[in-house]
Residue frames as qw, qx, qy, qz and C-alpha x, y, z in Angstrom:
[[0.000, 0.883, 0.470, 0.000, 0.00, 0.00, 0.00],
 [0.357, -0.670, 0.080, 0.646, 2.93, 2.35, 0.54],
 [0.301, -0.008, 0.579, 0.758, 3.60, 2.41, -3.21],
 [0.033, 0.648, 0.676, 0.348, -0.09, 3.09, -3.98],
 [0.257, -0.870, -0.310, 0.283, -0.27, 5.86, -1.37],
 [0.388, -0.493, 0.260, 0.734, 2.99, 7.45, -2.54],
 [0.227, 0.226, 0.652, 0.688, 1.88, 7.37, -6.17],
 [0.076, -0.779, -0.612, -0.117, -1.46, 8.86, -5.12],
 [0.309, -0.782, -0.111, 0.530, 0.23, 11.76, -3.33],
 [0.322, -0.228, 0.463, 0.794, 2.29, 12.50, -6.45],
 [0.096, 0.498, 0.706, 0.494, -0.88, 12.54, -8.55],
 [0.199, -0.858, -0.446, 0.160, -2.57, 14.91, -6.08],
 [0.352, -0.619, 0.124, 0.691, 0.45, 17.22, -6.11],
 [0.271, 0.086, 0.612, 0.738, 0.43, 17.20, -9.92],
 [0.021, -0.701, -0.651, -0.291, -3.23, 18.18, -10.00],
 [0.295, -0.857, -0.281, 0.315, -2.85, 20.89, -7.37],
 [0.393, -0.494, 0.266, 0.729, 0.27, 22.36, -8.98],
 [0.178, -0.019, 0.639, 0.748, -0.87, 22.30, -12.61],
 [0.155, -0.501, -0.691, -0.498, -4.65, 22.70, -12.46],
 [0.174, -0.341, -0.546, 0.745, -5.10, 25.18, -9.64],
 [0.204, 0.074, -0.165, -0.962, -7.11, 27.49, -11.91],
 [0.523, -0.225, -0.666, -0.482, -9.83, 24.82, -11.98],
 [0.076, 0.009, -0.778, 0.624, -10.25, 24.94, -8.22],
 [0.471, 0.124, 0.241, -0.840, -13.80, 26.32, -8.42],
 [0.702, 0.166, -0.494, -0.487, -14.81, 23.66, -10.94],
 [0.465, 0.081, -0.860, 0.192, -13.43, 20.84, -8.80],
 [0.124, 0.047, 0.637, -0.760, -15.16, 22.21, -5.71],
 [0.611, 0.148, -0.046, -0.777, -18.42, 22.38, -7.65],
 [0.677, 0.142, -0.673, -0.262, -18.06, 18.77, -8.84],
 [0.208, 0.032, -0.857, 0.470, -17.52, 17.65, -5.25],
 [0.393, 0.137, 0.384, -0.824, -20.81, 19.33, -4.41],
 [0.674, 0.198, -0.407, -0.585, -22.44, 17.56, -7.38],
 [0.598, 0.103, -0.794, 0.021, -21.20, 14.25, -6.00],
 [0.199, -0.231, 0.632, -0.713, -22.35, 14.98, -2.45],
 [0.143, -0.251, -0.956, -0.052, -24.70, 12.14, -1.39],
 [0.112, 0.462, 0.548, -0.689, -27.04, 14.67, 0.21],
 [0.287, 0.304, -0.323, -0.849, -28.00, 15.93, -3.26],
 [0.166, -0.142, -0.943, -0.250, -29.66, 12.57, -3.84],
 [0.104, -0.541, -0.777, 0.304, -32.35, 13.47, -1.31],
 [0.004, 0.670, 0.237, -0.704, -32.58, 17.21, -1.92],
 [0.228, 0.530, -0.378, -0.724, -32.26, 17.40, -5.73],
 [0.207, 0.168, -0.863, -0.430, -32.34, 14.14, -7.69],
 [0.012, 0.289, 0.939, -0.184, -35.04, 12.30, -5.75],
 [0.261, 0.556, 0.401, -0.680, -37.60, 15.19, -5.71],
 [0.341, 0.471, -0.414, -0.701, -37.25, 15.49, -9.49],
 [0.260, 0.164, -0.899, -0.311, -37.32, 11.83, -10.44],
 [0.167, 0.218, 0.886, -0.374, -39.99, 10.62, -8.07],
 [0.433, 0.569, 0.354, -0.603, -42.65, 12.75, -9.75],
 [0.384, 0.473, -0.578, -0.543, -41.40, 11.82, -13.21],
 [0.744, 0.027, -0.637, -0.198, -41.59, 8.14, -12.34],
 [0.676, -0.606, 0.212, -0.361, -42.44, 6.76, -8.91],
 [0.988, -0.067, 0.000, 0.142, -40.49, 3.54, -9.44],
 [0.609, 0.505, -0.214, 0.573, -37.31, 5.37, -10.44],
 [0.182, -0.718, 0.275, -0.613, -37.53, 7.67, -7.43],
 [0.863, -0.432, 0.135, -0.223, -38.15, 4.74, -5.10],
 [0.936, 0.132, -0.074, 0.316, -35.22, 2.78, -6.52],
 [0.331, 0.696, -0.249, 0.586, -33.02, 5.85, -6.20],
 [0.473, -0.684, 0.314, -0.458, -33.60, 6.04, -2.44],
 [0.968, -0.210, 0.135, -0.032, -33.04, 2.30, -1.96],
 [0.804, 0.395, -0.121, 0.427, -29.84, 2.33, -4.02],
 [0.103, 0.749, -0.286, 0.588, -28.53, 5.41, -2.21],
 [0.637, -0.604, 0.285, -0.384, -29.29, 4.07, 1.28],
 [0.981, -0.107, 0.145, 0.078, -28.04, 0.52, 0.75],
 [0.689, 0.551, -0.145, 0.448, -25.05, 1.77, -1.22],
 [0.039, -0.757, 0.354, -0.548, -24.03, 4.17, 1.53],
 [0.821, -0.459, 0.251, -0.230, -24.54, 1.41, 4.12],
 [0.946, 0.163, 0.019, 0.280, -22.14, -0.82, 2.18],
 [0.375, 0.730, -0.228, 0.524, -19.77, 2.14, 1.98],
 [0.455, -0.721, 0.333, -0.403, -19.76, 2.40, 5.79],
 [0.947, -0.228, 0.225, -0.005, -19.07, -1.31, 6.25],
 [0.812, 0.427, -0.038, 0.396, -16.30, -1.27, 3.63],
 [0.084, 0.827, -0.280, 0.481, -14.73, 1.79, 5.25],
 [0.652, -0.610, 0.371, -0.255, -14.51, -0.03, 8.58],
 [0.969, 0.006, 0.212, 0.123, -13.07, -3.14, 6.93],
 [0.725, 0.547, 0.005, 0.420, -10.57, -1.55, 4.55],
 [0.560, -0.652, -0.060, 0.508, -9.10, 0.94, 7.06],
 [0.559, 0.595, 0.232, 0.528, -8.51, 3.50, 4.29],
 [0.388, -0.425, -0.105, 0.811, -6.19, 6.40, 4.94],
 [0.306, 0.912, 0.272, 0.006, -6.90, 9.89, 3.62],
 [0.650, 0.453, -0.050, 0.608, -4.15, 11.85, 1.84],
 [0.044, -0.829, 0.085, -0.550, -4.42, 15.01, 3.94],
 [0.629, -0.690, 0.311, -0.180, -3.40, 13.17, 7.11],
 [0.972, 0.032, 0.097, 0.212, -1.32, 10.34, 5.61],
 [0.555, 0.658, -0.158, 0.483, 1.33, 12.73, 4.26],
 [0.226, -0.790, 0.340, -0.457, 1.99, 13.99, 7.80],
 [0.792, -0.432, 0.382, -0.201, 2.43, 10.53, 9.30],
 [0.949, 0.278, 0.009, 0.152, 4.36, 8.65, 6.65],
 [0.458, -0.704, 0.387, 0.380, 8.17, 8.40, 6.70],
 [0.774, 0.314, 0.449, 0.318, 8.46, 7.58, 3.01],
 [0.358, 0.869, 0.063, 0.337, 9.18, 11.15, 1.96],
 [0.681, -0.114, -0.217, 0.690, 12.68, 12.26, 2.84],
 [0.123, 0.120, 0.000, 0.985, 12.02, 15.91, 2.10],
 [0.106, 0.490, 0.701, -0.507, 9.05, 17.25, 4.06],
 [0.255, 0.468, -0.102, -0.840, 8.32, 19.82, 1.36],
 [0.217, 0.097, -0.825, -0.513, 7.61, 17.00, -1.09],
 [0.138, -0.346, -0.924, 0.081, 4.75, 15.73, 1.03],
 [0.149, 0.294, 0.300, -0.895, 2.87, 19.02, 1.27],
 [0.034, 0.459, 0.789, 0.407, -0.75, 18.92, 0.13],
 [0.192, -0.173, 0.043, -0.965, -3.11, 21.87, 0.04],
 [0.001, 0.409, 0.878, -0.246, -6.34, 21.57, 1.98],
 [0.190, -0.319, -0.338, -0.865, -9.71, 23.14, 1.25],
 [0.441, -0.193, 0.381, -0.789, -12.89, 23.77, 3.24],
 [0.898, 0.030, -0.041, -0.438, -14.34, 20.44, 1.99],
 [0.480, 0.459, -0.741, 0.095, -11.17, 18.38, 2.49],
 [0.049, -0.327, 0.797, -0.505, -11.41, 17.36, 6.14],
 [0.807, -0.204, -0.316, -0.456, -13.90, 14.51, 6.12],
 [0.396, -0.569, 0.611, -0.383, -13.67, 12.43, 9.27],
 [0.949, 0.001, 0.245, -0.198, -14.50, 8.91, 8.09],
 [0.618, -0.254, 0.621, 0.410, -12.02, 6.38, 6.66],
 [0.178, 0.579, -0.335, -0.722, -11.12, 7.03, 3.05],
 [0.239, 0.214, -0.829, -0.458, -11.83, 3.79, 1.19],
 [0.393, 0.385, 0.522, 0.652, -14.03, 3.55, -0.77],
 [0.002, -0.006, 0.007, -1.000, -15.01, 7.11, -1.65],
 [0.213, 0.509, 0.735, -0.394, -18.56, 7.86, -0.54],
 [0.291, 0.639, -0.049, -0.711, -18.95, 10.71, -3.03],
 [0.211, 0.344, -0.760, -0.509, -17.80, 8.57, -5.98],
 [0.028, 0.163, 0.985, -0.043, -19.94, 5.64, -4.84],
 [0.241, 0.574, 0.571, -0.536, -23.08, 7.69, -4.22],
 [0.287, 0.600, -0.231, -0.710, -22.71, 9.64, -7.44],
 [0.153, 0.239, -0.859, -0.426, -22.10, 6.58, -9.62],
 [0.100, 0.274, 0.948, -0.126, -24.97, 4.52, -8.20],
 [0.270, 0.643, 0.447, -0.560, -27.56, 7.29, -8.49],
 [0.285, 0.601, -0.361, -0.654, -26.46, 8.52, -11.92],
 [0.006, 0.098, -0.957, -0.272, -26.41, 4.89, -13.08],
 [0.221, 0.480, 0.798, -0.289, -30.06, 4.61, -12.01],
 [0.281, 0.705, 0.117, -0.641, -30.93, 7.84, -13.82],
 [0.173, 0.478, -0.642, -0.573, -29.17, 6.89, -17.06],
 [0.030, 0.056, 0.986, 0.154, -30.52, 3.35, -17.24],
 [0.243, 0.565, 0.673, -0.411, -34.03, 4.57, -16.43],
 [0.280, 0.679, -0.120, -0.668, -33.84, 7.26, -19.12],
 [0.114, 0.318, -0.822, -0.458, -32.62, 4.67, -21.62],
 [0.165, 0.280, 0.941, -0.091, -35.47, 2.31, -20.75],
 [0.304, 0.690, 0.374, -0.540, -37.93, 5.15, -21.40],
 [0.215, 0.618, -0.435, -0.619, -36.17, 6.07, -24.67],
 [0.071, -0.101, 0.956, 0.267, -36.21, 2.44, -25.83],
 [0.256, 0.485, 0.806, -0.221, -39.96, 2.22, -25.33],
 [0.268, 0.770, 0.144, -0.560, -40.49, 5.47, -27.24],
 [0.123, 0.622, -0.549, -0.544, -38.10, 4.98, -30.14],
 [0.094, -0.093, 0.959, 0.251, -38.68, 1.36, -31.07],
 [0.627, 0.279, 0.118, -0.718, -41.90, 1.51, -33.09],
 [0.592, 0.040, 0.803, 0.059, -43.21, -1.76, -34.44],
 [0.625, 0.739, 0.124, -0.218, -43.09, -0.61, -38.02],
 [0.833, 0.004, 0.289, 0.472, -40.43, -1.95, -40.30],
 [0.424, 0.760, 0.157, 0.467, -40.19, 1.29, -42.29],
 [0.153, -0.897, 0.177, -0.375, -39.09, 3.25, -39.22],
 [0.905, -0.393, -0.059, 0.153, -37.09, 0.59, -37.41],
 [0.723, 0.206, -0.066, 0.656, -33.67, 1.64, -38.72],
 [0.036, 0.687, -0.029, 0.725, -34.32, 5.32, -37.97],
 [0.665, -0.678, -0.006, -0.313, -35.50, 4.51, -34.45],
 [0.923, -0.156, -0.093, 0.339, -32.51, 2.23, -33.93],
 [0.515, 0.398, -0.089, 0.754, -30.10, 5.04, -34.88],
 [0.243, -0.728, 0.012, -0.640, -31.90, 7.57, -32.68],
 [0.827, -0.550, -0.070, -0.090, -31.84, 5.28, -29.67],
 [0.852, -0.045, -0.079, 0.516, -28.12, 4.54, -30.03],
 [0.256, 0.583, -0.062, 0.768, -27.41, 8.25, -30.40],
 [0.508, -0.714, 0.018, -0.480, -29.31, 8.97, -27.16],
 [0.925, -0.343, -0.080, 0.141, -27.55, 6.07, -25.44],
 [0.692, 0.254, -0.114, 0.666, -24.14, 7.37, -26.50],
 [0.017, -0.677, 0.066, -0.733, -24.95, 10.87, -25.26],
 [0.691, -0.642, -0.018, -0.332, -26.26, 9.69, -21.89],
 [0.924, -0.239, -0.065, 0.293, -23.37, 7.32, -21.17],
 [0.518, 0.435, -0.106, 0.729, -20.86, 9.95, -22.27],
 [0.267, -0.718, 0.066, -0.639, -22.46, 12.41, -19.86],
 [0.869, -0.482, -0.084, -0.071, -22.40, 9.75, -17.14],
 [0.855, -0.033, -0.093, 0.509, -18.67, 9.12, -17.51],
 [0.266, 0.588, -0.080, 0.759, -17.80, 12.81, -17.81],
 [0.491, -0.712, 0.035, -0.501, -19.64, 13.52, -14.55],
 [0.919, -0.386, -0.048, 0.068, -18.19, 10.52, -12.71],
 [0.746, 0.204, -0.107, 0.625, -14.62, 11.18, -13.82],
 [0.052, 0.671, -0.078, 0.735, -14.98, 14.85, -12.86],
 [0.681, -0.658, 0.012, -0.321, -16.30, 13.93, -9.40],
 [0.936, -0.178, -0.070, 0.296, -13.45, 11.45, -8.90],
 [0.550, 0.398, -0.104, 0.727, -10.80, 13.95, -9.97],
 [0.219, -0.748, 0.036, -0.626, -12.31, 16.61, -7.73],
 [0.822, -0.561, -0.012, -0.098, -12.09, 14.31, -4.69],
 [0.850, 0.005, -0.037, 0.526, -8.45, 13.59, -5.48],
 [0.306, 0.634, -0.007, 0.710, -7.65, 17.26, -6.16],
 [0.378, -0.762, 0.092, -0.518, -8.86, 18.41, -2.73],
 [0.255, 0.410, -0.796, 0.364, -6.72, 15.68, -1.09],
 [0.649, -0.250, 0.399, -0.598, -9.58, 13.91, 0.63],
 [0.947, 0.079, 0.289, -0.117, -9.12, 10.66, -1.35],
 [0.312, -0.409, 0.725, 0.458, -6.39, 8.67, -3.07],
 [0.444, 0.301, -0.506, -0.676, -7.07, 7.75, -6.73],
 [0.277, -0.016, -0.955, -0.103, -7.63, 4.04, -6.00],
 [0.107, 0.299, 0.738, -0.596, -10.31, 4.94, -3.43],
 [0.444, 0.429, 0.042, -0.786, -12.45, 6.88, -5.89],
 [0.424, 0.244, -0.748, -0.448, -12.11, 4.15, -8.52],
 [0.127, -0.118, -0.961, 0.214, -13.23, 1.54, -5.98],
 [0.254, 0.393, 0.508, -0.723, -16.20, 3.69, -4.96],
 [0.436, 0.381, -0.332, -0.745, -17.17, 4.23, -8.60],
 [0.369, 0.114, -0.885, -0.260, -17.17, 0.48, -9.35],
 [0.045, -0.228, -0.890, 0.392, -19.03, -0.58, -6.19],
 [0.319, 0.377, 0.259, -0.830, -21.66, 2.11, -6.72],
 [0.502, 0.282, -0.511, -0.638, -22.42, 0.83, -10.22],
 [0.298, 0.005, -0.954, -0.006, -22.62, -2.76, -8.96],
 [0.120, 0.295, 0.710, -0.628, -25.11, -1.81, -6.24],
 [0.440, 0.394, -0.016, -0.807, -27.27, 0.06, -8.77],
 [0.458, 0.221, -0.741, -0.439, -27.15, -2.85, -11.20],
 [0.105, -0.090, -0.956, 0.259, -28.15, -5.29, -8.44],
 [0.278, 0.371, 0.523, -0.715, -31.30, -3.28, -7.73],
 [0.436, 0.254, -0.460, -0.731, -32.38, -3.65, -11.35],
 [0.492, -0.029, -0.851, -0.185, -33.25, -7.23, -10.38],
 [0.112, -0.267, -0.774, 0.562, -35.02, -6.43, -7.09],
 [0.166, -0.402, -0.497, -0.751, -38.65, -5.59, -7.81],
 [0.416, -0.589, -0.685, 0.106, -40.34, -5.93, -4.40],
 [0.287, -0.251, -0.255, 0.889, -39.08, -2.51, -3.33],
 [0.115, -0.202, -0.347, -0.909, -41.72, -0.81, -5.51],
 [0.601, -0.452, -0.385, -0.535, -44.63, -2.22, -3.50],
 [0.442, 0.009, -0.741, 0.506, -42.99, -2.73, -0.11],
 [0.462, -0.752, -0.436, -0.180, -45.19, -2.34, 2.94],
 [0.183, -0.841, 0.293, -0.417, -44.29, -0.16, 5.90],
 [0.871, -0.422, 0.248, -0.042, -43.51, -3.33, 7.86],
 [0.885, 0.240, 0.078, 0.390, -40.89, -4.34, 5.30],
 [0.252, 0.795, -0.170, 0.525, -39.35, -0.87, 5.38],
 [0.529, -0.736, 0.289, -0.308, -39.12, -1.13, 9.17],
 [0.957, -0.175, 0.195, 0.122, -37.56, -4.60, 9.00],
 [0.717, 0.491, -0.032, 0.494, -34.92, -3.46, 6.52],
 [0.042, -0.839, 0.215, -0.497, -34.17, -0.40, 8.67],
 [0.745, -0.584, 0.276, -0.169, -33.80, -2.54, 11.79],
 [0.952, 0.081, 0.115, 0.273, -31.53, -4.97, 9.95],
 [0.515, 0.661, -0.109, 0.535, -29.24, -2.25, 8.57],
 [0.260, -0.801, 0.277, -0.463, -28.99, -0.51, 11.95],
 [0.870, -0.423, 0.232, -0.097, -28.51, -3.74, 13.92],
 [0.905, 0.240, 0.024, 0.349, -25.84, -5.07, 11.59],
 [0.325, 0.738, -0.199, 0.557, -23.90, -1.80, 11.65],
 [0.459, -0.731, 0.305, -0.403, -24.03, -1.58, 15.46],
 [0.953, -0.233, 0.194, 0.020, -23.11, -5.26, 15.94],
 [0.790, 0.427, -0.054, 0.437, -20.23, -4.91, 13.50],
 [0.032, 0.807, -0.254, 0.532, -19.08, -1.78, 15.33],
 [0.684, -0.599, 0.312, -0.276, -19.18, -3.59, 18.68],
 [0.979, 0.054, 0.077, 0.180, -17.35, -6.59, 17.21],
 [0.548, 0.620, -0.190, 0.528, -14.54, -4.35, 16.05],
 [0.282, -0.764, 0.315, -0.487, -14.39, -2.78, 19.51],
 [0.902, -0.356, 0.220, -0.107, -14.17, -6.27, 21.09],
 [0.890, 0.255, 0.031, 0.376, -11.28, -7.04, 18.74],
 [0.479, -0.619, 0.016, 0.623, -9.52, -3.97, 20.16],
 [0.331, 0.217, 0.436, 0.808, -10.01, -1.96, 17.00],
 [0.095, 0.560, 0.349, -0.746, -11.53, 1.53, 17.16],
 [0.435, 0.559, 0.627, 0.324, -13.92, 2.02, 14.20],
 [0.066, 0.978, 0.194, 0.036, -13.81, 5.78, 14.81],
 [0.696, -0.326, 0.133, 0.625, -10.02, 5.97, 14.60],
 [0.425, 0.431, 0.347, 0.716, -10.20, 8.31, 11.61],
 [0.169, -0.919, -0.295, -0.200, -12.03, 11.06, 13.54],
 [0.582, -0.714, 0.078, 0.381, -9.00, 11.65, 15.77],
 [0.594, -0.015, 0.390, 0.703, -6.70, 11.82, 12.75],
 [0.192, 0.721, 0.428, 0.510, -8.96, 14.32, 11.03],
 [0.337, -0.930, -0.146, -0.011, -8.96, 16.58, 14.10],
 [0.671, -0.506, 0.202, 0.503, -5.20, 16.29, 14.40],
 [0.489, -0.081, 0.479, 0.724, -4.22, 17.08, 10.82],
 [0.249, 0.793, 0.501, 0.243, -6.97, 19.29, 9.44],
 [0.390, 0.259, -0.036, 0.883, -5.54, 22.73, 8.66],
 [0.254, -0.294, 0.080, -0.918, -8.62, 24.51, 10.00],
 [0.087, 0.139, 0.900, -0.403, -10.72, 23.10, 12.88],
 [0.461, 0.372, 0.229, -0.773, -13.79, 24.88, 11.48],
 [0.491, 0.324, -0.608, -0.533, -13.65, 22.58, 8.44],
 [0.145, -0.007, -0.982, 0.119, -14.46, 19.51, 10.55],
 [0.564, -0.146, -0.038, -0.812, -18.19, 18.75, 10.69],
 [0.509, -0.095, 0.774, -0.364, -20.19, 16.11, 12.52],
 [0.787, 0.407, 0.166, -0.433, -22.19, 15.30, 9.38],
 [0.555, 0.576, -0.586, -0.128, -19.10, 13.64, 7.84],
 [0.311, -0.380, 0.828, -0.271, -18.73, 11.08, 10.65],
 [0.163, -0.001, -0.951, -0.263, -19.70, 7.44, 9.93],
 [0.023, 0.429, 0.845, -0.317, -22.76, 7.40, 12.19],
 [0.234, 0.497, 0.099, -0.830, -24.07, 10.69, 10.80],
 [0.335, 0.243, -0.652, -0.635, -24.36, 9.15, 7.35],
 [0.155, -0.174, -0.972, 0.019, -26.01, 6.04, 8.80],
 [0.111, 0.495, 0.605, -0.613, -28.65, 8.11, 10.64],
 [0.280, 0.448, -0.199, -0.826, -29.27, 10.24, 7.56],
 [0.317, 0.143, -0.799, -0.491, -29.82, 7.24, 5.30],
 [0.111, -0.282, -0.936, 0.180, -31.95, 5.22, 7.69],
 [0.177, 0.487, 0.391, -0.760, -34.11, 8.27, 8.27],
 [0.336, 0.356, -0.411, -0.769, -34.62, 8.71, 4.52],
 [0.283, -0.025, -0.922, -0.263, -35.57, 5.07, 4.02],
 [0.030, -0.393, -0.805, 0.443, -37.96, 5.13, 6.97],
 [0.231, 0.476, 0.127, -0.839, -39.52, 8.36, 5.69],
 [0.334, 0.201, -0.654, -0.648, -40.03, 6.83, 2.24],
 [0.195, -0.204, -0.959, 0.018, -41.78, 3.85, 3.81],
 [0.082, 0.482, 0.573, -0.658, -44.09, 6.14, 5.76],
 [0.241, 0.437, -0.153, -0.853, -44.83, 8.29, 2.74],
 [0.328, 0.134, -0.745, -0.565, -45.59, 5.67, 0.06],
 [0.263, -0.305, -0.914, 0.041, -47.90, 3.83, 2.46],
 [0.055, 0.304, 0.431, -0.848, -49.75, 6.96, 3.56],
 [0.326, 0.668, 0.661, -0.101, -53.28, 7.96, 2.63],
 [0.095, 0.836, -0.065, -0.537, -52.06, 11.37, 1.41],
 [0.129, -0.394, 0.737, 0.534, -49.83, 9.72, -1.20],
 [0.275, 0.306, 0.899, 0.151, -52.63, 7.46, -2.39],
 [0.226, 0.796, 0.485, -0.283, -55.09, 10.33, -2.72],
 [0.086, 0.866, -0.146, -0.470, -52.75, 12.81, -4.39],
 [0.017, 0.607, -0.683, -0.406, -50.33, 10.76, -6.52],
 [0.240, -0.053, 0.960, 0.136, -51.93, 7.41, -7.26],
 [0.457, 0.586, 0.612, -0.271, -55.18, 8.50, -8.79],
 [0.546, 0.785, 0.271, 0.112, -55.83, 10.81, -11.74],
 [0.059, -0.956, 0.257, 0.125, -52.86, 13.01, -10.93],
 [0.759, -0.284, 0.494, 0.315, -50.38, 10.19, -11.69],
 [0.569, 0.320, 0.501, 0.568, -50.46, 11.27, -15.37],
 [0.067, 0.961, 0.267, 0.007, -51.18, 14.96, -14.88],
 [0.639, 0.346, -0.066, 0.684, -48.26, 16.96, -16.28],
 [0.108, -0.754, 0.048, -0.646, -49.29, 20.19, -14.53],
 [0.777, -0.609, 0.009, -0.158, -49.53, 18.40, -11.19],
 [0.899, -0.048, -0.036, 0.433, -46.09, 16.81, -11.65],
 [0.419, 0.539, -0.049, 0.729, -44.48, 20.11, -12.61],
 [0.356, -0.766, 0.046, -0.533, -45.99, 21.92, -9.64],
 [0.889, -0.457, -0.010, 0.039, -44.85, 19.16, -7.28],
 [0.802, 0.146, -0.049, 0.578, -41.28, 19.21, -8.59],
 [0.175, 0.655, -0.053, 0.733, -41.08, 23.00, -8.38],
 [0.559, -0.718, 0.039, -0.412, -42.53, 23.14, -4.87],
 [0.938, -0.284, -0.057, 0.191, -40.34, 20.28, -3.66],
 [0.678, 0.290, -0.093, 0.669, -37.09, 21.78, -4.94],
 [0.031, -0.705, 0.060, -0.705, -37.91, 25.22, -3.55],
 [0.689, -0.646, 0.034, -0.326, -38.98, 24.02, -0.10],
 [0.946, -0.173, -0.069, 0.266, -36.16, 21.48, 0.25],
 [0.534, 0.454, -0.162, 0.695, -33.47, 24.02, -0.57],
 [0.272, -0.688, 0.161, -0.654, -34.80, 26.21, 2.22],
 [0.888, -0.427, -0.019, -0.169, -35.16, 23.20, 4.51],
 [0.868, 0.145, -0.202, 0.429, -31.53, 22.23, 3.87],
 [0.171, 0.667, -0.247, 0.682, -30.44, 25.57, 5.31],
 [0.687, -0.634, 0.099, -0.340, -31.57, 24.39, 8.74],
 [0.444, 0.455, -0.712, 0.299, -28.46, 23.21, 10.57],
 [0.797, -0.437, -0.417, -0.029, -28.51, 20.73, 13.42],
 [0.342, -0.850, 0.340, -0.213, -26.99, 21.75, 16.78],
 [0.797, 0.316, -0.483, 0.179, -23.62, 20.02, 17.18],
 [0.200, -0.649, 0.543, -0.493, -22.87, 20.51, 20.87],
 [0.650, -0.194, 0.682, -0.273, -24.07, 16.95, 21.53],
 [0.120, 0.245, -0.850, -0.451, -23.33, 14.08, 19.13],
 [0.135, 0.299, 0.936, -0.129, -26.29, 12.00, 20.31],
 [0.284, 0.674, 0.375, -0.569, -28.72, 14.91, 19.81],
 [0.186, 0.554, -0.474, -0.658, -27.17, 15.65, 16.41],
 [0.021, 0.056, -0.955, -0.292, -27.72, 12.06, 15.23],
 [0.188, 0.484, 0.802, -0.294, -31.33, 11.97, 16.48],
 [0.268, 0.721, 0.133, -0.625, -32.20, 15.28, 14.82],
 [0.106, 0.427, -0.685, -0.581, -30.43, 14.22, 11.62],
 [0.105, 0.189, 0.972, 0.093, -32.58, 11.09, 11.53],
 [0.216, 0.657, 0.587, -0.422, -35.75, 13.14, 12.04],
 [0.181, 0.677, -0.205, -0.683, -34.73, 15.71, 9.42],
 [0.050, 0.248, -0.844, -0.473, -33.94, 13.00, 6.87],
 [0.182, 0.363, 0.907, -0.110, -37.24, 11.26, 7.60],
 [0.243, 0.698, 0.354, -0.573, -39.16, 14.42, 6.88],
 [0.057, 0.458, -0.510, -0.726, -37.61, 14.87, 3.41],
 [0.095, -0.088, -0.891, -0.435, -39.28, 11.91, 1.61],
 [0.049, 0.562, 0.758, -0.327, -42.46, 12.40, 3.66],
 [0.139, 0.672, 0.076, -0.723, -42.66, 15.94, 2.31],
 [0.094, 0.351, -0.655, -0.662, -41.65, 15.03, -1.26],
 [0.114, -0.116, -0.949, -0.271, -43.92, 12.01, -1.60],
 [0.166, -0.553, -0.812, 0.089, -46.95, 12.79, 0.58],
 [0.127, -0.669, -0.396, 0.616, -47.31, 16.23, 2.18],
 [0.000, -0.441, 0.264, 0.858, -46.32, 18.58, -0.66],
 [0.098, -0.122, -0.795, -0.586, -48.19, 16.64, -3.42],
 [0.121, -0.583, -0.791, 0.143, -51.26, 16.51, -1.21],
 [0.060, -0.655, -0.209, 0.724, -51.14, 20.28, -0.68],
 [0.029, 0.245, -0.531, -0.811, -50.65, 20.84, -4.42],
 [0.092, -0.329, -0.891, -0.299, -53.63, 18.59, -5.13],
 [0.088, -0.676, -0.613, 0.398, -55.78, 20.58, -2.72],
 [0.027, -0.547, 0.096, 0.831, -54.74, 23.84, -4.38],
 [0.059, 0.026, -0.739, -0.671, -55.57, 22.48, -7.81],
 [0.083, -0.503, -0.860, -0.010, -58.97, 21.37, -6.55],
 [0.049, -0.673, -0.365, 0.641, -59.70, 24.85, -5.31],
 [0.058, 0.502, -0.310, -0.805, -58.79, 26.44, -8.63],
 [0.525, 0.267, -0.549, -0.594, -59.99, 23.86, -11.11],
 [0.740, -0.173, 0.485, -0.432, -62.23, 21.08, -9.87],
 [0.912, 0.344, -0.058, -0.215, -61.89, 18.86, -12.89],
 [0.415, 0.651, -0.622, 0.133, -58.12, 18.33, -12.61],
 [0.028, -0.339, 0.846, -0.410, -58.23, 16.28, -9.43]]
């Protein structure tokens, strides 16, 4: 691993020394790859375009991030911004200098990359879902148009997959540039994320899961993570070892945030999955989204606009961080409320407004 880490540091230094003018772009791509955007941007848009795609997106994001947590504890991945200060492989200390940024100091282990994994799995869902829709639209059962439709579909497929790889490569490079990941960590995250998304293409029960099944999956994910954590502690291994290193080597203590710790991500994801289970099994969802409005373009557009606007304001609410336990509980509650609002509350309110203005639409 010393050779891989040393090579990774040299790559990071090359990027920081030769592509510093792209700093704003790399920072933006890290924001694009932030797993929180799944719940606040991608999910609100896709759920009202297609309920199944939105549902699968949440499942893929939650299970993928859960696997990311387990892999992080197993692989014991270092992060560049602290590894360069502790290694003795560099003779000249100036050679091991890496610049840090306000988004560098994540506190969890580094392998695999959560940003690369979350971005790849969700964008994989979006691309494959868009291609499935395009295939159904382009392939007309008329021999005279078959060749034209075939060419159009392959053109769309090429554009979408090109966009997918451009975005994923940009996110991976951005994570390496800011010195929060080694190159092999982002590649591993990219591959695992795609595998998780592909696996959910063959799991169909998630689209009609009852609240009981959502609860059982939540309990399993939480119980397994806690038991695995306790097992590591019994083996005299501290699963939170990376938090101390982050606090020690981060250039600015203000850049360290509780929401980057392993358990913060677990609470956020379990809350989102639980909230989705509550929402899709609620009477408000059935009344507003599963009846005539399921094909109403105006209703869908209003829901997407209202969701994006309200969620961006909701995301500005920051959890108090003076107590870790309180922070985790409030993070769970906040994450639960996001899918409940997107799937049930906001569509129901939109439906009521439409009824008031135009009775025939609802």
